[in-house]
C-alpha positions, 0 to 999 in steps of 0.5 A: 878527124875528130874535130879537135884543133891541131895546135902549133908547137913552138920551136923557137920563141924570140917574142915574149919580151916584145909582147910584154913591151908592146901589147899594152901600147897596142891596147891603148892605141885604140883610135879614140880621140885623146885631144884636139886643136882648133886652128884658123886657116885658108879655106875654099877653092880660090887663088893664092893670096885670096883665100878665105879663112875658116876654123878647123877642128884637128883631132889626135887619135893614137893608133897602136897595132901589134901584128902577128901573122904566119909567113906560111910556105915561104917561111924558109926564105925568112928563116934563111935571112936570120941564118945568113942565107939567101933562098929562092924557089924553082919550078921543077917543070919550067925551071923558073927561079923565084926570088922572092920565093913563091910556093907555086909556079906562076907559069899558067902552063905549070898549073900551080906546080909546087916549087922546090927550094934552092940556095942562091948566091949573094950577088945580082944586078940592079933591075930598077931603083928609086932614090927616096928623098922622103919616106914613112916615119920608120925610115925617115932617119935613113934618108936619103936611100935607094930602094932597088929591085935586084935580080939575084944571079940565077933568079928570073924575078927581082928582089926589093932591097935597100941599096946602100950607096951614094944616090949618084953612084947607082944605075940600072945593070950595076952589079951588087953584093947582098949583105946581111945586117948584124941583128936579124929578125926575119924581114927584108930589112935584114939584108941590103945591097952594095955596088961591087967596086970598079964599075962605071955607069953606061953611056945610056944611064939616064942620070949620068948622061945629063949633067943637069940631072945630076945637078938637080939631084945634088941640089935636092940631096942638100935639102934632105941633109938639112932636114936630117940635121934639123929633125934628127941631128944627123949631119951630112958627114954621118950619112956619107960615113954610113955609105962608106962603112957599108962598102967596107964591111 
């Protein structure tokens, strides 16, 4: 090597417009304080109703970051999402299939053996899941939603994925189909899962075997629907319609 840097060649560019829009925002969001408030509120470790009051300074710092990073040796997986395909990787020694993919096998006996790409079917089973009644800002308007781990058919690991269904209609072991959103950017949010119709929850399902658990969940869901309408103007019927459309697509 003569010391010169080997530069990448752009094969496809879908970011120039994004850079024009967001680079200036990221530059301005540099964490410097832009404003403040002085408030009075309870202070000290005391009983409720017996708190002392004090003044507190609250500062406001805009934070703008435009990340760019390579997806490296697993880029094919994310390119596949853009193309409407689901890829995993398989170890040629032990046969373990990874989805999400790994560039090298994690089996200690295989000594970091490079894996091979395989295309996987767009279906699997729910390995575990959480019902999200609150979330980070980016997903608030999608509440309530189910964050699941789905074991894709033929794979030995589980893929984190959003499951679009009523929260009371999902259980461990449920068969699901993997679907692709219309506009895709090469991220896990390009895909989601929906339950395959005609299934019934097993007797051992923690949520479905206890009527009190279902009642508690439905009560909490109503609070989420109220929050959505007050914050975003999204009505309960809009949420139900979103689930119904996902099942029909």
